[in-house]
C-alpha angles and dihedrals in degrees: 000000000000093000092051091049091050093050090052098043101033095099092054093045094049093045090057092042090059095037094106094042134277141148100239141012129192141181116205121192123188136178117182130187111190139177126189122181123187127196125194135148091022094300141081102253102171133039121176119187125166152135124231126186132177149134130238124197123201134191123190110201127165090352093303130111124233114188141179135166142186137202089207102058102191118149090249093054092047091051090052090055091046093051092046093051095042095045092227144013127269141146115243116159115255118175118208135192096035089130120030128192123180125183139177142179119257106233136187099175109025114212090209089066097052130082134218093267091058091052093046094066092065093055094045093048091052092048093050092050095050092045090051089073090078143247095324088073103090103169137018123188121183127180129189120189129177129177136187113198123186114189136180125189123189119177143180091256089074093256127138120186134176132185133177108203124187123182138177124198127183130178139170126204118193129188119201127188136192133160092353093308117120125194135177133220124193135184133170143183133190145167144188092238138049141295090306081094087087091056087062098042120009125222086245091058093051092047092045093055092048094048095044091049092053092048092046091055090055087065094043124113122236110274118254119238122229143069117317144163105260126208112197108203120223085241090061092086127228099285093125096047091046099045105027098037113010099061091051089059094058108111096223091060091044092052092049091052091246097121132085086215096062113133093002102112107139093019126116106254101160144021114296086246092066126093119167123199136181111203127174094174098084106117103228107016119125093242096047130112141156094237130009123239090276094053095256114142117252113266144188109237122189108210104172120021123188089341096310124113107239105165153348134233115259139193122195096272096050090042091053090052091058100033091248137126123259114257091214095262099122106122137161136187093232145328087285091066135067116241119253138175109289137164122248117186105349124183149156108244120245120266134203104261126107107242091220091052090052090058093042089053093054113093097191128358151102126283114208111201098168129022123209131197127310150157133255136189106217092196094061102017091234116148145179118201132181118235108221095181122016141154140197118249114209124177091345095309133105105240118169139352121254131203139197092038129149131188114226120190152098123281100224092041092049091052091047089054095054109119101168134036122189128223092235124092123200123193129207130183130225149150112255116216122205129156091347095309127112126202132173116260142167127213133189146175138174122236106296132189117209112195096216135011136151116252117201111211145143099257125064 
């Protein structure tokens, strides 16, 4: 009902929105059905199920954004927002629907056709698997989230775009304890799609990896502190490329002077072995879509090529400021939020080296198999990241696991110090937070060797 009304009235609403001037007007409709189930202490203790619907209206005028939204999208309420944003009512002609884009998610097992009981089995199976590892397992937390998101964007450029996005995310967090030592293991999986996710990776597989990681870290030795050669496994996930590099390539931060990559287009910012890409066109990745939240088609954007900075990620606002085209990176958490430049599926492209040979060719160093959380300063590129699973490399061999390690470094310097890039490529999912908004993303990297990096540990 709301979508049909918007398609009918969009021309009138946008005409009035731009009546007092402006470069761009937009109507954004969203309807979300979500389910989140949480298991802890051997039982499902929280179930959230709900539907949210609303409309946001945006005006870009003199390079600034004016925004309003409503959870009761009647024509009268929308006109009130329009008049408030425009500062008055007028009747300039705005044609809509000149260019139409419609997208959808390819599904095998549609979450909208499954009940709570169906979802419950995945959580219980994961819990049973993790608990089967014995008495050292003290806590198991499993979370299953699925979301169906129907969006419609109509703008003053004559464009109409629709996308139906469905995603499933599953993660298991395990705490193991022995002799007063407590360690955590975490593993996640996700897809732009349906419950066919569990035909690709079972709940048991996710739980097994989390439990084994927690138990392994109980046996680990305290990490040494100092400067080491660091090998980031393809399994480590793309935390570093996302946090330490990706955010600095978002045009809004560049334009505000909050990026270490400002004014460096055409300059060498990484090893010649490094190519960085943001690509929302992958069919089933967590950060994929057909159109972004501004109605721009998904794109593949090369950011760093052969070590040289060749571009930034743009949304419509940052593109307008520079006279450029959006790269399809305009994303928002919901209709209640303005869009901003965000990553989608960001990765370092595969190289030519055998990952096993990279390790064998490392005399002494650290192998990072799984990254944890961290912090980054986009202005300087400095970062600190937790190592969730790591090992010592001695004379080209993986010897023993280490715990309580952190990687301390600088994003551009780390990329400049890469001297080997593997042919593998490992993906990890996440929710990217920026300015209070969260959106689904995927990150990846192949096995990388960084010649020198500081490791924070407990032994000197």
